[in-house]
PDB file with SEQRES, HELIX, SHEET and CRYST1 records, atoms N, CA, C and O in Angstrom:
SEQRES   1 A   21  MET SER GLU LEU HIS THR THR VAL GLN LYS GLU PRO ALA          
SEQRES   2 A   21  VAL ALA PRO PHE SER LEU HIS ARG                              
HELIX    1 AA1 SER A    2  LYS A   10  1                                   9    
HELIX    2 AA2 VAL A   14  HIS A   20  1                                   7    
CRYST1    1.000    1.000    1.000  90.00  90.00  90.00 P 1           1          
ATOM      1  N   MET A   1       0.844  -1.206   0.000  1.00  0.00           N  
ATOM      2  CA  MET A   1       0.000   0.000   0.000  1.00  0.00           C  
ATOM      3  C   MET A   1       0.878   1.256   0.000  1.00  0.00           C  
ATOM      4  O   MET A   1       0.403   2.359  -0.267  1.00  0.00           O  
ATOM      5  N   SER A   2       2.123   1.074   0.294  1.00  0.00           N  
ATOM      6  CA  SER A   2       3.043   2.219   0.329  1.00  0.00           C  
ATOM      7  C   SER A   2       3.223   2.785  -1.081  1.00  0.00           C  
ATOM      8  O   SER A   2       3.310   3.998  -1.275  1.00  0.00           O  
ATOM      9  N   GLU A   3       3.274   1.888  -2.046  1.00  0.00           N  
ATOM     10  CA  GLU A   3       3.461   2.325  -3.439  1.00  0.00           C  
ATOM     11  C   GLU A   3       2.287   3.190  -3.889  1.00  0.00           C  
ATOM     12  O   GLU A   3       2.465   4.185  -4.592  1.00  0.00           O  
ATOM     13  N   LEU A   4       1.089   2.793  -3.473  1.00  0.00           N  
ATOM     14  CA  LEU A   4      -0.112   3.551  -3.856  1.00  0.00           C  
ATOM     15  C   LEU A   4      -0.055   4.959  -3.271  1.00  0.00           C  
ATOM     16  O   LEU A   4      -0.401   5.934  -3.938  1.00  0.00           O  
ATOM     17  N   HIS A   5       0.378   5.052  -2.041  1.00  0.00           N  
ATOM     18  CA  HIS A   5       0.453   6.362  -1.381  1.00  0.00           C  
ATOM     19  C   HIS A   5       1.463   7.265  -2.090  1.00  0.00           C  
ATOM     20  O   HIS A   5       1.257   8.472  -2.219  1.00  0.00           O  
ATOM     21  N   THR A   6       2.550   6.657  -2.544  1.00  0.00           N  
ATOM     22  CA  THR A   6       3.585   7.438  -3.237  1.00  0.00           C  
ATOM     23  C   THR A   6       3.057   7.960  -4.563  1.00  0.00           C  
ATOM     24  O   THR A   6       3.334   9.096  -4.950  1.00  0.00           O  
ATOM     25  N   THR A   7       2.297   7.125  -5.253  1.00  0.00           N  
ATOM     26  CA  THR A   7       1.741   7.540  -6.554  1.00  0.00           C  
ATOM     27  C   THR A   7       0.719   8.658  -6.354  1.00  0.00           C  
ATOM     28  O   THR A   7       0.633   9.588  -7.156  1.00  0.00           O  
ATOM     29  N   VAL A   8      -0.038   8.553  -5.294  1.00  0.00           N  
ATOM     30  CA  VAL A   8      -1.065   9.574  -5.019  1.00  0.00           C  
ATOM     31  C   VAL A   8      -0.398  10.917  -4.713  1.00  0.00           C  
ATOM     32  O   VAL A   8      -0.883  11.969  -5.131  1.00  0.00           O  
ATOM     33  N   GLN A   9       0.700  10.871  -3.994  1.00  0.00           N  
ATOM     34  CA  GLN A   9       1.394  12.117  -3.629  1.00  0.00           C  
ATOM     35  C   GLN A   9       2.056  12.735  -4.867  1.00  0.00           C  
ATOM     36  O   GLN A   9       2.167  13.955  -4.984  1.00  0.00           O  
ATOM     37  N   LYS A  10       2.490  11.874  -5.778  1.00  0.00           N  
ATOM     38  CA  LYS A  10       3.160  12.368  -7.000  1.00  0.00           C  
ATOM     39  C   LYS A  10       2.125  12.862  -8.013  1.00  0.00           C  
ATOM     40  O   LYS A  10       2.329  13.869  -8.690  1.00  0.00           O  
ATOM     41  N   GLU A  11       1.015  12.134  -8.100  1.00  0.00           N  
ATOM     42  CA  GLU A  11      -0.047  12.524  -9.051  1.00  0.00           C  
ATOM     43  C   GLU A  11      -1.410  12.508  -8.362  1.00  0.00           C  
ATOM     44  O   GLU A  11      -2.110  11.497  -8.394  1.00  0.00           O  
ATOM     45  N   PRO A  12      -1.784  13.611  -7.747  1.00  0.00           N  
ATOM     46  CA  PRO A  12      -3.058  13.715  -7.032  1.00  0.00           C  
ATOM     47  C   PRO A  12      -4.243  13.503  -7.979  1.00  0.00           C  
ATOM     48  O   PRO A  12      -5.327  13.109  -7.548  1.00  0.00           O  
ATOM     49  N   ALA A  13      -4.029  13.764  -9.258  1.00  0.00           N  
ATOM     50  CA  ALA A  13      -5.112  13.617 -10.250  1.00  0.00           C  
ATOM     51  C   ALA A  13      -5.428  12.131 -10.452  1.00  0.00           C  
ATOM     52  O   ALA A  13      -6.548  11.781 -10.825  1.00  0.00           O  
ATOM     53  N   VAL A  14      -4.455  11.268 -10.210  1.00  0.00           N  
ATOM     54  CA  VAL A  14      -4.666   9.827 -10.401  1.00  0.00           C  
ATOM     55  C   VAL A  14      -5.228   9.182  -9.134  1.00  0.00           C  
ATOM     56  O   VAL A  14      -5.780   8.083  -9.174  1.00  0.00           O  
ATOM     57  N   ALA A  15      -5.078   9.880  -8.020  1.00  0.00           N  
ATOM     58  CA  ALA A  15      -5.547   9.341  -6.736  1.00  0.00           C  
ATOM     59  C   ALA A  15      -7.050   9.048  -6.779  1.00  0.00           C  
ATOM     60  O   ALA A  15      -7.454   7.918  -6.505  1.00  0.00           O  
ATOM     61  N   PRO A  16      -7.879  10.027  -7.112  1.00  0.00           N  
ATOM     62  CA  PRO A  16      -9.332   9.825  -7.154  1.00  0.00           C  
ATOM     63  C   PRO A  16      -9.718   8.750  -8.169  1.00  0.00           C  
ATOM     64  O   PRO A  16     -10.675   8.004  -7.964  1.00  0.00           O  
ATOM     65  N   PHE A  17      -8.976   8.683  -9.242  1.00  0.00           N  
ATOM     66  CA  PHE A  17      -9.282   7.693 -10.283  1.00  0.00           C  
ATOM     67  C   PHE A  17      -9.030   6.275  -9.775  1.00  0.00           C  
ATOM     68  O   PHE A  17      -9.822   5.361 -10.008  1.00  0.00           O  
ATOM     69  N   SER A  18      -7.917   6.119  -9.081  1.00  0.00           N  
ATOM     70  CA  SER A  18      -7.567   4.793  -8.543  1.00  0.00           C  
ATOM     71  C   SER A  18      -8.580   4.361  -7.484  1.00  0.00           C  
ATOM     72  O   SER A  18      -8.964   3.193  -7.414  1.00  0.00           O  
ATOM     73  N   LEU A  19      -8.999   5.309  -6.672  1.00  0.00           N  
ATOM     74  CA  LEU A  19      -9.956   5.000  -5.600  1.00  0.00           C  
ATOM     75  C   LEU A  19     -11.315   4.626  -6.195  1.00  0.00           C  
ATOM     76  O   LEU A  19     -12.002   3.734  -5.698  1.00  0.00           O  
ATOM     77  N   HIS A  20     -11.680   5.316  -7.252  1.00  0.00           N  
ATOM     78  CA  HIS A  20     -12.982   5.059  -7.889  1.00  0.00           C  
ATOM     79  C   HIS A  20     -12.972   3.695  -8.567  1.00  0.00           C  
ATOM     80  O   HIS A  20     -13.985   2.996  -8.601  1.00  0.00           O  
ATOM     81  N   ARG A  21     -11.835   3.337  -9.094  1.00  0.00           N  
ATOM     82  CA  ARG A  21     -11.721   2.060  -9.795  1.00  0.00           C  
ATOM     83  C   ARG A  21     -11.592   0.952  -8.769  1.00  0.00           C  
ATOM     84  O   ARG A  21     -11.482  -0.218  -9.134  1.00  0.00           O  
TER      85      ARG A  21                                                      
END                                                                             
């Protein structure tokens, strides 16, 4: 889950998309 957090911090625009999916 650490990798996901890093991606969210780098690309906040992808965070909501990943959560929705």
